[in-house]
C-alpha positions in Angstrom: -7.3 19.2 -12.2 -10.8 20.7 -11.9 -13.7 18.4 -11.5 -16.5 18.1 -14.2 -18.7 20.3 -11.9 -16.1 23.1 -11.6 -15.3 23.0 -15.3 -19.1 23.1 -16.3 -19.7 26.0 -13.9 -16.7 27.8 -15.2 -17.8 27.6 -18.8 -21.3 28.4 -17.9 -20.1 31.5 -16.0 -18.0 32.6 -18.9 -20.7 32.2 -21.6 -23.4 33.7 -19.4 -21.3 36.4 -17.9 -21.9 35.3 -14.3 -19.7 34.6 -11.4 -19.2 30.8 -10.7 -20.5 31.4 -7.2 -23.9 32.4 -8.6 -24.3 29.0 -10.3 -25.9 26.1 -8.5 -26.5 22.5 -9.7 -30.3 23.0 -9.4 -30.3 26.1 -11.7 -32.1 25.9 -14.9 -30.0 27.4 -17.7 -32.8 29.5 -19.2 -35.2 30.2 -16.3 -32.6 30.8 -13.5 -29.4 31.7 -15.4 -31.0 33.7 -18.2 -29.5 31.7 -21.2 -31.0 32.6 -24.5 -31.2 30.1 -27.4 -28.0 31.5 -29.0 -26.2 31.2 -25.6 -27.4 27.7 -25.2 -25.9 26.7 -28.5 -22.7 28.5 -27.5 -22.7 26.5 -24.2 -22.8 23.2 -26.1 -19.9 24.2 -28.3 -17.9 25.5 -25.3 -18.5 22.3 -23.3 -17.4 20.2 -26.4 -14.2 22.2 -26.6 -13.5 22.2 -22.8 -14.0 18.4 -22.6 -12.7 17.4 -26.1 -16.0 15.6 -26.9 -18.8 15.7 -29.4 -22.3 15.9 -28.2 -25.6 15.3 -30.0 -26.8 18.8 -30.2 -30.5 18.0 -29.7 -29.8 15.9 -26.7 -27.4 18.5 -25.3 -29.9 21.3 -25.8 -32.6 19.3 -24.0 -30.5 19.4 -20.8 -32.2 22.0 -18.6 -30.2 22.2 -15.4 -26.5 22.6 -14.4 -26.6 19.3 -12.5 -28.1 17.4 -15.4 -25.4 18.9 -17.7 -22.7 17.6 -15.4 -24.1 14.1 -15.5 -24.7 14.3 -19.2 -21.2 15.5 -20.0 -19.7 12.9 -17.7 -21.6 10.2 -19.5 -20.5 11.5 -22.9 -16.9 11.6 -21.8 -17.1 7.9 -20.6 -18.8 6.9 -23.9 -16.0 8.6 -25.9 -13.2 7.4 -23.7 -12.2 10.8 -22.4 -10.2 10.7 -19.2 -11.7 13.0 -16.6 -9.2 12.3 -13.9 -6.3 13.8 -16.1 
């Protein structure tokens, strides 16, 4: 199964119409990857669907980089008892 990092990058690539190779953990969703506010909300929804979790939207939208998103989603999965090793 894909890692959290791979899954976050895959969803990000899909929503922002980029290739996964273009996305780095240090990238800022808006400044580096060009996400607009509508796309940011779509990313939150897609991450929730991908991982089977519910995120606090304000907290999720405050996440600025891909690496921080990976950490945030990992923590939410742990809190909600979602098995990431699957």
